[in-house]
C-alpha positions in Angstrom: -14.9 -1.4 10.9 -15.6 2.1 9.4 -12.7 3.6 11.5 -10.3 0.8 10.2 -11.4 1.5 6.6 -10.8 5.2 7.0 -7.4 4.5 8.6 -6.5 2.2 5.7 -7.4 4.9 3.2 -5.3 7.5 5.0 -2.3 5.2 5.0 -2.9 4.5 1.3 -3.0 8.3 0.6 0.5 8.7 2.1 2.1 5.5 0.7 0.9 5.6 -3.0 3.8 6.5 -5.3 1.7 9.2 -7.0 0.7 10.7 -3.7 4.3 10.9 -2.5 5.3 12.4 -5.9 2.5 15.0 -5.6 3.5 16.0 -2.0 7.1 16.2 -3.0 6.3 18.4 -6.0 4.3 20.7 -3.8 7.1 20.9 -1.2 9.6 21.7 -3.9 7.4 24.4 -5.3 6.9 25.9 -1.8 10.6 25.9 -1.3 11.3 27.7 -4.6 8.7 30.4 -3.9 10.2 30.8 -0.4 13.7 31.1 -1.8 12.6 33.7 -4.4 10.8 35.7 -1.7 13.7 35.7 0.7 16.2 36.6 -2.0 14.1 39.5 -3.2 14.5 41.5 0.0 12.4 42.4 3.0 9.4 43.6 1.0 7.0 40.7 0.2 6.4 40.4 -3.5 5.5 36.8 -4.5 3.5 35.7 -1.5 0.4 35.3 -3.6 2.2 32.4 -5.5 1.9 30.4 -2.3 -1.7 29.6 -3.3 -0.4 27.2 -6.0 1.4 24.4 -3.9 -1.9 23.1 -2.4 -3.4 22.7 -5.9 -0.4 20.7 -7.0 -0.7 18.4 -4.0 -4.5 18.1 -4.6 -3.9 16.5 -8.0 -2.3 13.4 -6.3 -2.5 13.4 -2.5 -5.4 13.2 0.0 -7.1 16.1 1.6 -5.1 15.9 4.9 -1.8 16.2 3.0 -3.2 19.1 1.0 -4.2 20.8 4.3 -0.7 20.4 5.7 0.8 21.9 2.6 -1.6 24.8 2.7 -0.9 25.3 6.4 2.8 25.5 5.6 2.2 28.0 2.9 -0.1 30.1 5.1 2.4 30.2 8.0 5.3 31.2 5.7 3.1 33.9 4.1 2.1 35.3 7.5 5.8 35.2 8.7 7.0 37.0 5.6 4.4 39.8 5.6 4.5 40.4 9.4 8.3 40.2 9.9 9.6 43.7 10.9 6.3 45.4 10.2 4.0 47.1 12.7 0.9 46.4 10.6 0.0 44.4 7.5 -1.0 46.2 4.3 -4.3 45.4 2.7 -2.7 43.8 -0.3 -0.6 41.5 1.9 -3.6 40.5 3.9 -5.5 39.8 0.7 -2.6 37.5 -0.4 -2.8 35.6 2.9 -6.6 35.3 2.6 -6.1 34.0 -1.0 -3.8 31.3 0.3 -6.3 30.2 2.9 -9.2 30.1 0.4 -7.0 28.3 -2.2 -6.1 25.7 0.5 -9.8 25.1 1.2 -10.7 24.7 -2.5 -7.7 22.4 -3.0 -8.8 20.2 0.0 -12.4 20.0 -1.5 -10.9 19.0 -4.8 -8.8 16.3 -3.2 -11.9 14.9 -1.4 -13.9 14.8 -4.7 -11.0 13.2 -6.5 -10.6 10.6 -3.7 -14.3 9.7 -3.8 -14.1 9.2 -7.6 -11.0 7.1 -7.1 -12.8 5.0 -4.5 -15.7 4.4 -6.9 -13.4 3.3 -9.6 -11.6 0.9 -7.2 -15.0 -0.5 -6.2 -16.0 -1.0 -9.8 -12.6 -2.7 -10.4 -13.1 -5.0 -7.5 -16.7 -5.8 -8.6 -15.4 -6.5 -12.1 -12.8 -8.9 -10.7 -15.4 -10.7 -8.7 -17.6 -10.9 -11.9 -14.6 -12.2 -13.8 -13.9 -14.9 -11.3 -17.6 -15.9 -11.3 -17.9 -16.0 -15.1 -14.3 -17.0 -16.1 -13.3 -19.4 -13.4 -9.5 -20.1 -12.8 -8.2 -22.9 -14.9 -5.8 -25.7 -14.2 -3.1 -26.2 -13.5 -3.8 -29.7 -14.9 -6.8 -31.7 -16.2 -6.2 -35.2 -17.3 -3.2 -35.2 -19.6 -3.3 -31.5 -20.1 -1.4 -28.7 -18.5 -3.4 -25.5 -18.6 -3.0 -21.8 -18.3 -5.3 -18.9 -19.2 -5.2 -15.1 -19.3 -7.8 -12.5 -19.9 -6.1 -9.4 -21.4 -8.5 -6.5 -21.0 -8.5 -3.5 -23.3 -10.2 -1.4 -20.6 -8.4 0.1 -17.5 -11.7 0.5 -15.6 -12.7 -3.2 -15.6 -11.3 -6.6 -16.3 -14.3 -8.3 -17.9 -15.9 -8.3 -21.3 -17.5 -10.6 -23.9 -14.6 -13.1 -24.4 -15.1 -16.5 -22.7 -13.3 -19.8 -22.1 -13.6 -22.9 -20.0 -12.0 -26.3 -19.7 -13.8 -29.2 -18.0 -12.9 -32.8 -17.0 -15.9 -34.8 -18.2 -16.7 -38.5 -18.7 -16.0 -37.9 -22.4 -12.5 -36.5 -21.8 -11.2 -33.0 -21.3 -13.5 -30.5 -23.1 -12.6 -26.9 -23.9 -14.4 -23.9 -25.3 -13.1 -20.5 -26.4 -15.6 -17.9 -27.6 -16.2 -14.2 -28.3 -19.5 -12.4 -27.9 -20.4 -9.7 -30.5 -20.3 -6.3 -28.9 -19.2 -5.3 -25.4 -20.5 -4.0 -22.1 -23.0 -5.6 -19.7 -25.0 -7.2 -22.5 -21.9 -9.0 -23.7 -21.0 -10.1 -20.2 -24.5 -11.4 -19.7 -24.5 -13.4 -22.9 -21.0 -14.8 -22.1 -22.4 -16.0 -18.8 -25.3 -17.6 -20.5 -23.1 -19.5 -22.9 -20.7 -20.7 -20.2 -23.5 -21.7 -17.9 -25.1 -23.8 -20.7 -21.7 -25.3 -21.7 -20.9 -26.3 -18.1 -24.1 -28.3 -18.0 -24.3 -29.9 -21.5 -20.6 -30.8 -21.7 -21.3 -33.5 -19.1 -24.5 -34.6 -20.7 -23.8 -34.8 -24.5 -21.4 -37.4 -26.0 -21.2 -35.6 -29.3 -19.7 -32.1 -29.7 -22.2 -31.3 -32.4 -25.0 -31.8 -29.9 -23.3 -29.4 -27.6 -23.2 -26.8 -30.4 -26.9 -27.3 -31.0 -27.7 -26.7 -27.4 -25.5 -23.7 -27.2 -27.0 -22.3 -30.4 -30.5 -22.5 -28.9 -29.3 -20.9 -25.7 -27.8 -18.0 -27.6 -30.9 -17.6 -29.9 -33.2 -17.4 -26.8 -31.0 -14.7 -25.2 -30.1 -12.2 -28.0 -31.5 -10.2 -30.9 -31.4 -11.1 -34.6 -27.9 -9.5 -35.1 -26.2 -10.8 -32.0 -24.0 -13.9 -32.1 -21.1 -15.7 -30.4 -18.1 -17.2 -32.2 -16.8 -20.3 -30.6 -14.5 -23.2 -31.0 -15.1 -26.4 -29.0 -12.4 -29.0 -28.4 -12.3 -32.5 -26.8 -9.1 -34.4 -25.8 -9.7 -38.0 -25.1 -6.7 -40.3 -24.7 -4.6 -38.2 -27.1 -7.3 -37.9 -29.7 -8.2 -34.2 -30.3 -11.6 -33.4 -31.9 -12.5 -29.8 -32.9 -15.7 -28.1 -34.0 -15.6 -24.4 -35.0 -18.4 -21.9 -35.2 -16.9 -18.9 -37.0 -14.0 -18.5 -34.5 -10.3 -18.1 -35.1 -8.8 -21.6 -35.5 -6.8 -23.1 -32.6 -3.0 -23.1 -33.2 -1.0 -26.3 -32.8 2.7 -26.0 -31.8 4.8 -29.1 -32.4 8.6 -29.5 -32.8 9.2 -25.8 -33.7 6.3 -25.7 -36.2 3.0 -23.9 -36.0 -0.2 -25.1 -37.7 -3.6 -23.5 -37.8 -6.3 -26.1 -37.2 -8.8 -24.8 -39.7 -12.2 -26.5 -39.9 -13.0 -28.7 -42.9 -15.8 -26.4 -43.8 -16.9 -23.0 -42.6 -19.8 -22.7 -40.1 -21.5 -19.5 -38.9 -21.4 -18.4 -35.2 -23.7 -19.5 -32.5 -27.1 -17.9 -32.9 -27.1 -18.5 -36.7 -27.9 -22.3 -36.6 -24.4 -23.5 -37.4 -23.9 -26.9 -39.1 -20.4 -27.9 -38.0 -17.8 -30.3 -39.3 -15.6 -32.4 -37.1 -11.8 -32.2 -37.4 -9.7 -34.8 -35.6 -6.0 -34.9 -34.8 -3.7 -37.3 -32.9 -1.7 -35.4 -30.3 1.9 -36.2 -29.4 3.4 -35.6 -25.9 4.7 -32.1 -25.8 2.2 -30.7 -28.3 0.8 -27.3 -27.3 -2.5 -25.7 -28.3 -3.2 -22.0 -28.2 -6.8 -21.0 -28.1 -7.4 -17.2 -28.5 -10.0 -14.6 -29.5 -9.7 -12.2 -32.4 -8.3 -9.4 -30.3 -4.9 -11.2 -30.7 -5.0 -11.4 -34.5 -6.3 -7.9 -34.8 -3.8 -6.2 -32.5 -1.8 -3.8 -34.7 0.9 -1.2 -34.7 0.8 1.5 -37.4 -1.5 -0.7 -39.5 0.7 -3.8 -39.1 -0.8 -6.8 -37.4 0.9 -8.7 -34.6 2.7 -11.6 -36.3 1.4 -14.3 -34.0 2.0 -17.2 -36.4 5.7 -16.3 -36.9 6.4 -15.6 -33.2 4.2 -18.3 -31.6 6.8 -21.0 -31.2 9.5 -18.6 -29.9 7.0 -17.2 -27.3 5.0 -20.2 -26.4 7.1 -23.3 -27.2 9.4 -23.1 -24.2 9.1 -23.1 -20.4 5.8 -23.7 -18.6 2.4 -22.8 -20.2 2.1 -20.0 -17.6 5.4 -18.6 -18.7 4.4 -18.9 -22.3 1.3 -16.8 -21.9 3.2 -14.2 -19.9 5.7 -13.9 -22.7 3.0 -13.6 -25.3 1.2 -10.8 -23.4 4.4 -8.9 -22.8 5.4 -9.2 -26.5 1.9 -8.1 -27.6 1.8 -5.0 -25.4 5.3 -4.1 -26.5 4.3 -4.5 -30.1 1.1 -2.4 -29.8 2.9 0.3 -27.7 -0.4 1.5 -26.2 -3.9 0.4 -25.2 -5.4 -2.6 -27.0 -8.4 -2.1 -29.3 -10.1 -5.3 -28.0 -10.1 -7.7 -25.1 -8.2 -11.0 -25.6 -8.8 -14.4 -24.1 -5.9 -16.8 -24.2 -5.7 -20.4 -23.2 -2.5 -22.4 -23.6 -2.7 -26.2 -23.3 0.1 -28.7 -23.3 -0.5 -32.4 -23.9 1.7 -34.5 -21.6 0.7 -37.9 -23.0 -1.2 -40.9 -21.4 0.1 -43.1 -18.7 2.5 -45.9 -19.8 0.5 -48.9 -21.0 -2.8 -47.0 -21.3 -5.0 -48.1 -24.2 -5.9 -45.6 -26.9 -9.3 -44.1 -26.1 -12.1 -43.8 -28.6 -13.3 -40.2 -29.4 -16.7 -39.7 -27.9 -18.2 -38.5 -31.2 -17.4 -42.0 -32.6 -19.1 -43.6 -29.6 -22.2 -41.4 -30.2 -22.2 -42.0 -34.0 -22.0 -45.8 -34.0 -23.5 -46.6 -30.7 -26.9 -45.2 -31.3 -29.5 -47.9 -32.1 -32.7 -47.5 -34.0 -34.5 -46.8 -30.7 -32.0 -44.1 -29.7 -30.2 -46.3 -27.2 -26.4 -46.6 -27.0 -24.9 -50.0 -27.7 -21.2 -49.9 -28.7 -19.2 -53.0 -29.2 -15.5 -53.4 -29.7 -14.3 -52.7 -33.3 -17.5 -50.7 -34.0 -15.8 -47.4 -34.1 -15.5 -45.4 -37.4 -12.3 -43.7 -38.5 -12.0 -40.1 -37.2 -12.7 -37.5 -39.9 -9.6 -35.6 -41.0 -9.3 -32.0 -42.2 -10.2 -33.0 -45.8 -12.9 -35.5 -44.9 -16.6 -34.6 -45.5 -18.6 -33.3 -42.7 -20.3 -35.9 -40.5 -24.1 -35.3 -40.4 -25.5 -34.6 -37.0 -27.0 -37.5 -35.1 -30.8 -37.5 -35.2 -32.8 -36.7 -32.1 -33.7 -33.7 -29.9 -30.1 -32.4 -30.0 -30.0 -32.2 -33.8 -29.3 -28.9 -35.3 -32.5 -29.2 -37.3 -34.5 -29.4 -34.1 -34.6 -25.7 -33.3 
């Protein structure tokens, strides 16, 4: 196994484009020095410059390639200095020794660089494994929703940070969360994992999104300090009825018939960790509607102080093709706009509502079931026609249901 791994690294050292470019540059430099030396006459004058090609190769290629380049330089130097001469002068011998020493140093440099590269590759693989464990792949379809998600990392060393998302098929409908942990690094990853782990449990247990917010708020409060928090937006799609609660997060974006609408909450609520009291917002989805969930790295991406115009370009980038194609177009346009590394990680989820099956009855939002179906003893008893009207964007906030999941129960 170890032998196979070494063989694979050796093949990679020869086949990487940068390695081939480094070897090619070293060979070209060797050829130029040889041409100058041969054109300058029989007396060796620039043999000492043959110590430079190994270092050029060491910047890109593996130690074996560097050794071969150094061997070629040494042999050429020996041939030039010994051709037609009975003995080699001290200066010429010193030049040859310098080439040999330089080759050894260049090979050691290549070994150290390769070990560092191997460590970076290992960290990158571990980050990818962590990302798959924390941010599981979505889709391609849950219920009446087509799904696609992308995590755009601002770091080239790892692919995971404090942004989070999840979509679950629950008895209460398709439930989604998009969130952003304050800060970055391992602590942010740990808190994102805590939030997602809690959400994946309570999303199947709580009928009311406000109860889920209360549970997640307590989970965050137990895991962080006084100044740490998590912004989040929670959505539920049930039979074409969309319900949203927002805890200090950028509002989801609705794309319909060429228009773009920000689904702002009826009233502002603080992030998770600060005991948010949330308001419900409901919408009726139409087949073909698309929802973009995103973190603030998208709205804060800028070029020369000018922010990326996501609202103006959203329909042109996301309104056509598949949801996967839409996110690819958005990421490409974003990177082209910024023209360099991003300042913050970005989590993106694009959802398309395909509509219910023909003849399907309109489903009741689960918040309504939880609100009207709770008896005085806490039991659920919902009858037909006992469902309140969903709150709209201008409706007053619906107070949390009493019980252990109430926000006042912390």
